[in-house]
C-alpha positions in Angstrom: 49.6 10.5 -165.6 48.6 6.9 -164.8 50.0 5.5 -161.6 52.0 2.3 -161.9 50.6 -0.5 -159.8 53.4 -2.1 -157.8 51.4 -4.1 -155.2 48.6 -6.6 -155.4 46.7 -9.2 -153.5 48.6 -12.5 -153.3 45.8 -14.5 -155.1 45.7 -12.0 -158.0 49.5 -12.0 -158.2 49.6 -15.8 -158.4 47.3 -15.5 -161.4 49.3 -12.7 -163.0 52.5 -14.8 -162.7 50.6 -17.8 -164.2 51.2 -19.8 -161.0 47.5 -20.3 -160.7 44.6 -20.5 -163.3 42.3 -18.4 -161.3 42.0 -16.5 -157.9 39.9 -19.5 -156.7 42.7 -21.9 -157.4 45.2 -19.5 -156.0 43.2 -19.4 -152.7 43.1 -23.2 -152.7 46.9 -23.4 -153.1 47.4 -20.9 -150.2 44.9 -22.7 -147.9 46.8 -26.0 -148.6 50.0 -24.4 -147.4 51.7 -24.7 -150.8 52.5 -21.0 -151.3 55.5 -19.2 -149.7 56.2 -15.4 -149.8 59.8 -14.5 -149.1 60.4 -18.1 -147.9 57.5 -18.0 -145.4 54.2 -19.8 -145.7 51.4 -17.6 -146.9 48.3 -17.4 -144.7 45.7 -15.5 -146.6 44.7 -14.8 -150.3 44.2 -11.2 -149.4 47.8 -10.7 -148.3 49.3 -7.7 -150.2 52.7 -8.3 -151.9 55.0 -6.3 -154.1 55.3 -7.3 -157.8 58.9 -8.2 -157.3 58.4 -10.2 -154.1 59.7 -13.8 -154.3 56.6 -16.1 -154.4 56.8 -19.9 -154.8 54.3 -22.7 -155.2 55.3 -26.0 -153.8 54.4 -29.2 -155.7 51.5 -31.1 -154.3 53.2 -34.4 -153.6 53.1 -33.7 -149.8 49.5 -32.5 -149.8 47.4 -34.4 -147.2 44.6 -36.6 -148.3 41.3 -35.3 -146.9 37.9 -37.1 -146.9 36.6 -34.6 -149.5 37.5 -31.3 -151.2 35.2 -29.6 -148.8 38.0 -29.9 -146.2 39.9 -27.2 -148.0 36.9 -24.9 -147.7 36.9 -25.2 -143.9 40.7 -24.9 -143.8 40.4 -21.6 -145.6 37.8 -20.3 -143.2 39.9 -21.3 -140.2 42.9 -19.6 -141.7 40.9 -16.4 -142.0 39.3 -16.7 -138.6 42.7 -17.4 -137.0 41.6 -17.1 -133.4 39.0 -19.8 -133.7 40.8 -22.6 -131.9 39.4 -26.1 -132.4 41.7 -28.0 -130.0 39.8 -29.6 -127.2 36.4 -28.6 -128.4 33.2 -30.7 -128.8 32.0 -30.0 -132.3 29.0 -30.5 -134.6 29.4 -31.1 -138.3 26.0 -30.5 -139.8 25.7 -32.0 -143.3 28.8 -34.1 -142.7 28.5 -36.2 -145.9 31.8 -38.0 -146.5 33.5 -36.0 -143.7 35.6 -33.3 -145.1 34.8 -30.9 -142.3 35.0 -33.6 -139.7 38.4 -34.5 -141.0 39.7 -31.0 -140.5 38.2 -30.6 -137.0 39.9 -33.8 -135.9 43.2 -32.7 -137.4 42.9 -29.5 -135.5 42.4 -31.4 -132.2 38.7 -31.6 -131.7 37.8 -33.7 -128.6 34.6 -35.0 -130.2 32.8 -34.4 -133.5 29.1 -35.1 -133.9 28.7 -35.9 -137.6 25.1 -35.5 -138.7 23.7 -36.0 -142.1 20.3 -36.8 -143.7 22.0 -39.5 -145.8 23.2 -42.9 -144.7 26.7 -44.5 -144.8 28.4 -41.6 -146.6 31.1 -40.9 -143.9 34.4 -42.5 -144.9 35.3 -45.5 -142.8 38.5 -43.9 -141.4 36.3 -41.3 -139.7 33.3 -43.5 -139.0 35.6 -45.8 -137.0 37.3 -43.0 -135.1 36.4 -43.1 -131.5 36.1 -39.3 -131.4 33.3 -39.3 -134.0 29.7 -39.7 -133.1 27.8 -40.6 -136.3 24.1 -39.5 -136.7 23.0 -40.7 -140.1 19.5 -40.3 -141.4 19.2 -37.1 -139.3 17.2 -34.0 -140.4 19.5 -31.3 -139.1 16.6 -28.8 -139.2 15.0 -30.7 -136.4 18.2 -31.5 -134.4 18.2 -30.9 -130.7 20.9 -30.9 -128.0 19.2 -33.9 -126.3 19.6 -35.9 -129.5 23.4 -35.3 -129.6 24.1 -35.6 -125.9 24.2 -31.9 -125.1 25.4 -28.7 -126.7 28.6 -28.3 -128.5 31.4 -25.6 -128.5 31.7 -25.2 -132.2 29.3 -25.9 -135.1 30.2 -26.1 -138.7 27.7 -26.6 -141.5 27.8 -27.5 -145.2 24.2 -28.0 -146.3 22.6 -28.1 -149.7 19.1 -27.7 -151.2 17.9 -25.8 -148.1 18.2 -22.3 -146.9 20.4 -21.8 -143.8 17.7 -19.5 -142.5 15.5 -22.5 -141.8 18.3 -24.5 -140.2 19.9 -21.8 -138.0 17.4 -22.2 -135.1 18.4 -25.8 -134.6 22.1 -25.1 -135.0 22.0 -22.2 -132.6 20.1 -24.3 -130.0 22.8 -27.1 -130.3 25.6 -24.6 -129.8 26.3 -23.7 -126.1 26.7 -20.2 -124.7 30.1 -18.8 -125.7 30.2 -21.1 -128.7 31.0 -20.4 -132.3 29.2 -21.3 -135.5 30.8 -21.4 -138.9 28.0 -22.1 -141.4 28.7 -22.0 -145.1 26.3 -19.8 -147.0 25.4 -20.9 -150.5 23.7 -18.1 -152.3 22.1 -20.5 -154.8 19.9 -21.8 -152.0 19.2 -18.4 -150.5 18.2 -16.1 -153.3 15.3 -18.1 -154.7 15.0 -19.9 -158.0 13.7 -16.9 -159.9 17.0 -15.0 -159.3 19.4 -17.8 -160.3 21.5 -17.4 -163.5 22.1 -20.0 -166.1 23.2 -23.3 -164.7 21.9 -22.3 -161.3 24.8 -20.0 -160.6 24.5 -16.7 -158.7 26.8 -14.3 -160.6 25.5 -10.9 -159.4 27.6 -9.7 -156.4 24.5 -7.8 -155.2 22.6 -11.0 -155.0 25.4 -12.7 -153.1 25.4 -9.8 -150.6 21.6 -10.2 -150.3 22.1 -13.9 -149.5 24.7 -13.2 -146.8 22.6 -10.4 -145.3 19.5 -12.7 -145.2 21.4 -15.3 -143.2 23.0 -12.7 -141.0 19.6 -11.2 -140.2 18.3 -14.6 -139.3 21.3 -15.2 -137.0 20.8 -11.8 -135.3 17.1 -12.7 -134.8 18.3 -15.7 -132.8 20.5 -13.6 -130.6 23.7 -14.6 -132.5 26.4 -12.1 -133.3 28.1 -11.9 -136.7 31.8 -11.6 -136.1 33.2 -12.3 -139.5 32.5 -13.2 -143.1 34.8 -14.6 -145.8 34.5 -16.3 -149.2 35.3 -20.0 -149.4 38.6 -20.6 -151.2 36.9 -23.2 -153.4 33.7 -22.8 -155.4 30.7 -25.1 -155.3 30.3 -27.9 -157.8 28.6 -25.6 -160.4 31.0 -22.7 -159.9 28.9 -20.9 -157.3 30.9 -18.7 -154.9 30.2 -19.7 -151.3 30.8 -17.9 -148.0 31.4 -18.6 -144.4 29.9 -16.6 -141.6 31.5 -16.5 -138.2 28.7 -16.4 -135.6 28.9 -16.2 -131.8 26.4 -17.2 -129.2 26.8 -14.8 -126.3 27.2 -16.1 -122.8 25.1 -13.2 -121.4 23.0 -10.2 -122.5 26.0 -8.0 -121.9 27.5 -8.7 -125.3 27.0 -5.8 -127.7 25.8 -6.7 -131.2 27.6 -5.4 -134.3 26.7 -2.0 -135.6 24.4 -2.3 -138.7 26.7 -0.2 -140.8 29.7 -2.2 -139.8 27.9 -5.5 -140.6 26.9 -4.2 -144.0 30.5 -3.2 -144.7 31.8 -6.6 -143.5 29.5 -8.6 -145.8 30.2 -6.3 -148.7 34.0 -6.8 -148.2 33.6 -10.6 -148.1 31.9 -10.5 -151.5 34.3 -7.9 -153.0 37.4 -9.8 -151.8 36.2 -13.2 -152.9 36.2 -14.7 -156.3 34.4 -12.8 -159.1 
């Protein structure tokens, strides 16, 4: 006898009820604070709900205007890694572009944000003119040093394209002080190699996505960083690629115990399995 499914993930349930077109859009609605469950704001796409639980989606007229859609990616990661508190921290936004991540960091109370990007003049004026923002245009993040940005930071976020994170992590780790956290976004399309890309440059094979995450996690461990979490971005990349955030920690001393290899493998596999298809 086939069991009747009475519970489901919230993002899947939103799709089933036709409140969202896809699990990716459902995650976006949740991260934007527009979904309530039993009258309470929903925090995570992976929240399990009963099929008869009241679920509502609020209209978007009150949705804040961010510098870019990338802001919602970082918002989703901060919701998942709920104990990463930005308030009062000095932060680095590597690959700042128009400033989506910088916008979120300031909204969460960052004391200062170093916005670094290889381009010039992309950061929106509202952020460029904010006294808490230090703009570093025409900056090769791969070669960034603490001296260049006035010392180490407490929190580093990164949204970089056309380069493997494995080549950038040494600089990002060096710019992050002991006890600091890094939230780099892993883009499988820039990690697996051109020969393994699908049509349109999209990585569709979950095994390849896991390989991409594992490669960056290995590089992080080689730099003495701990992998403390992994989650899929609530929004896909421009071509539809699923992207992921790693939560990395730079230990204050050698006393910190690294994650067990089996636990790490399971963590990365869960991030891929729980994310968009």
